[in-house]
C-alpha positions in Angstrom: 20.2 -7.8 -6.1 21.0 -6.7 -2.7 18.5 -8.4 0.3 19.3 -7.4 3.6 17.6 -8.2 6.8 17.3 -5.5 8.4 14.0 -6.8 11.0 16.4 -5.4 13.6 14.9 -2.1 13.3 11.9 -2.5 10.6 9.9 -0.4 12.6 11.9 2.8 12.5 13.0 2.5 9.1 9.1 2.0 7.8 8.1 4.9 10.5 11.1 6.9 9.1 10.3 6.3 5.5 6.6 6.4 6.1 6.9 10.2 7.2 9.1 11.4 4.3 6.8 9.8 1.8 3.7 10.8 3.6 5.2 14.0 2.9 6.4 14.2 -0.9 2.7 13.3 -1.1 1.7 15.9 0.0 4.5 17.8 -1.0 5.1 20.0 -4.4 8.7 19.6 -4.2 11.3 17.9 -7.1 13.5 15.4 -5.2 16.5 14.9 -6.8 19.0 11.8 -5.2 21.0 8.3 -5.9 18.5 6.3 -5.0 15.7 5.5 -2.6 17.6 4.7 0.1 19.9 1.9 -1.1 19.7 -0.3 3.0 15.6 0.0 3.0 13.7 -2.6 0.5 14.1 -0.6 -2.3 11.1 -2.4 -4.0 8.7 -1.8 -1.2 10.3 1.6 -1.0 8.6 2.1 -4.9 5.3 0.6 -4.4 5.3 3.1 -1.0 5.6 6.0 -3.0 3.3 5.0 -5.8 0.7 4.1 -3.3 1.3 8.3 -2.4 0.5 9.2 -5.9 4.5 10.3 -6.1 6.3 9.6 -9.4 9.8 8.1 -9.6 11.4 9.0 -12.9 15.2 8.3 -14.0 17.3 10.5 -15.6 18.6 9.1 -18.6 17.8 6.1 -17.5 15.4 3.6 -16.9 17.2 1.8 -14.6 16.3 2.7 -10.4 20.0 3.6 -9.5 21.4 2.5 -6.3 23.3 5.1 -4.6 27.2 3.6 -5.1 26.2 2.1 -8.0 24.2 2.7 -11.7 21.9 -0.5 -11.2 19.7 -1.8 -9.2 17.0 -4.6 -9.8 14.2 -2.3 -10.4 12.7 0.0 -13.3 11.3 3.4 -13.1 10.2 5.6 -15.9 13.1 7.4 -18.1 13.3 10.8 -18.6 15.6 12.3 -20.9 15.8 16.1 -20.5 16.1 18.7 -17.6 13.3 20.6 -19.7 11.0 17.7 -19.7 11.3 17.1 -16.1 10.3 20.3 -15.8 7.2 20.1 -17.4 6.2 17.5 -16.1 6.5 19.2 -12.6 4.5 22.5 -14.0 2.1 20.2 -15.7 1.2 18.1 -12.3 1.0 21.3 -10.2 -0.9 23.2 -13.0 -3.6 20.0 -12.7 -3.3 20.6 -8.9 -2.3 16.9 -8.3 -0.3 17.9 -5.7 2.8 15.9 -3.9 6.2 15.5 -5.1 7.9 14.1 -7.6 11.5 11.7 -7.6 14.1 12.0 -10.0 16.6 9.4 -9.9 19.9 10.4 -11.2 22.6 7.7 -11.6 26.1 8.3 -10.5 28.8 9.3 -12.9 29.8 6.2 -14.3 34.0 7.0 -13.8 32.5 7.3 -9.8 30.3 4.4 -9.6 31.5 1.2 -8.0 31.2 -2.6 -8.4 27.7 -3.3 -7.6 28.9 -6.6 -5.7 31.3 -4.9 -3.8 29.2 -2.2 -2.7 26.5 -4.3 -1.7 28.7 -6.8 0.3 30.2 -4.2 1.9 27.2 -1.9 3.4 25.7 -5.9 4.5 28.6 -5.7 6.2 28.6 -2.5 7.7 24.8 -3.2 8.3 25.7 -6.5 10.3 28.4 -5.0 12.7 25.8 -1.8 13.2 23.4 -4.3 14.9 26.2 -6.2 16.4 27.2 -3.0 18.2 23.6 -1.9 18.6 23.1 1.5 16.7 20.0 2.5 15.7 17.8 5.6 14.8 19.8 8.7 13.7 23.0 7.4 14.6 22.5 4.6 11.6 23.1 6.6 8.8 26.4 8.5 10.3 28.3 4.8 11.4 27.3 3.4 8.4 28.4 6.2 5.9 31.9 5.8 8.1 32.0 2.2 8.2 31.3 2.2 3.9 34.1 4.6 3.6 37.0 2.4 6.2 36.0 -0.7 3.8 36.1 0.8 0.8 39.3 3.0 1.7 38.0 6.2 0.9 36.4 4.8 -2.5 32.9 4.9 -1.4 33.4 8.7 0.1 34.4 9.8 -3.4 31.6 8.4 -4.7 29.4 10.2 -2.2 30.9 13.3 -2.7 30.4 13.5 -6.3 27.1 12.2 -6.7 26.0 14.9 -4.4 27.4 17.6 -6.8 25.8 15.4 -10.1 22.8 16.0 -7.8 23.0 19.6 -6.9 24.0 20.6 -11.5 21.1 18.7 -12.1 18.0 20.1 -9.7 19.6 23.4 -10.5 19.2 22.6 -14.5 15.5 21.6 -13.5 15.1 25.1 -11.1 16.0 27.0 -14.6 14.0 25.1 -17.1 11.7 25.2 -14.1 11.6 29.0 -14.1 11.1 29.5 -17.7 8.0 27.7 -17.4 6.2 30.1 -14.8 
């Protein structure tokens, strides 16, 4: 499990996460993503989502993916098909249980990176961001660029593939949801 000491920017990370989760708790939206942001404390983020009534499902997996890799130390509820996701969304919102749903979608296996290697790379990039005083909105672009350089472009290719993978799943969910309306 990746543990990163982010105390140097805990306040801004927590404020950012809290703002997003608060909105997810109030807005009927389905979010398809490859993780809940692996540079955050994933367990705490899952717990916080739960307290705000935002369920987190794993598409065809019961393991929370961690962006560049298909695995983490956290479990989620498995959901097997786009149709099933659409039915869950419709039932939730028809019952006026307002708020979002997070559907985690693992990166395609052929683009998944070695967990230990990518964890170390992310940790190295975080340390460098700290040493250089990089904060706020500049953090994510810095980290993505640094990780891309440290992985010799493999993380960029993985990132592009997971974006396509998420868009593909989201579009299939939308089609199935429209059939239920």
